[in-house]
N, C-alpha and C positions, 0 to 999 in steps of 0.2 A: 504493500499500500504506500509506503514511503517513497518508493521509486516512482509511482504514478504522479505524486505530488512534485517531485523533482523535475520530472519531465514536462509537466505543465508549466512550472516556474521557469524553466530554461526556454521552453518554446514561447511562452508569453513575454519574457524579457526580449528575446530576439525580435518577435513580431512588434512590440512596442518601439524598439529601437529603429526598425525599418520604417514604421509609420512616422515616427518623429523626423527621420531623414527626408521622407517624402514631403512632409509639411514644410520643413526648413527650405528645401530646394525648390518647391513649386509654388507655394503660397505667396511668396515674395513677388512673383511676377504677375500674380492676379489678385490685387489688393481687395476687390469687390467679390471674390469668389474663392473659397478654400479648396482649391483644385487638388492639393496634396492629400488632404483627408478624404475627399471624394474619390480620388483615384485609388487610395489604399483600400477604402471600403469596398469598391467594386472588384478590384483584384482579389481581395480577400474572399469575397463571394464566389468568384470563379474558382479560386484554389480550393475552397471548402467543397464545392461541388465535385471536383475531381477527386479530392481525398475521400469524401463520403462514398463515392462509387467504388474507389479502390478498397475501402475498408470493408464495404458490404460484400464485396467478392472475395474477401479474405486475402487480398494481395497485400495490405497493410496490416501490421500486427496491432495488438492493443497499445503496446508501447508507442508505436509511430502515431497512432490515433491520438494518444495523450499529448505527445509532443507537438504534433502538426495541427490537428483539428482543434483540440481544446486550447492548447497553448499558443502556437504561433498565430492561427487565424483569430483566436480570441484577443490577442494583444495587438495584431496588425490592424484590425478593424475596431472601432469604438464608437458605440452609440453616444456616450457622454460627450465626446469631442463634437460629434455631429450636432447635438442639441445645442451645445455651447456657441458653435459658429453660426447656427441658425439664429439664435438669440442676438449675437453681435450683428449679423446682417440686418435683422429686423429693427434693432435699436438705432441703426444708422439710416434708417428709412429706405433701405434697398429692398423694397417689397417684392419686386419681380425676382431679383436674385435670391431672395429667401425662399419664394415659392418654387424656383427653378431648382435650387439645391435640394430642397425637401423632396420634391416629386422625382427629380433626376436620381437621387440617392435611392430611393425606394424602388423605382421601376428598373433602373439599370442594375441595381444590386440583385433583384429577383431574377432578372433575365441573365445576369452573369452566373448566378447559381445554377439556373436550369441548363445553360450552356456547358458549365462545369460538369454537371451530372451527365450530360450527353457525351462530352469528351471522355470522362472517366469510364463510362460503359463501353466506349469504342476501344479503350485501352485493354480491356479484358477479353 
């Protein structure tokens, strides 16, 4: 059981660091839209779909699931950052950007997950 926690912690830390790098590198170029967080969330959904498919077909072990699905994807995407950035956009009266970010995150995230599931099934 302790090993599972260590794998989740390791994966979560790595995912968080990668998301932070995305935010630092991309958000500066788009001051009215948090592209780094948006891209991290969408890519995380795609990766999550692939990994879930690989786990369901028993290509990935339970340890790999803990490290990658729960840890990395959990750290790489973050709902709290999305909500905070929505609040920042809204408080600056960027109403269209707020709505675009919200709907774009939900729709693109779901589509990325579905595409990841499709890709993962093709890999098996």
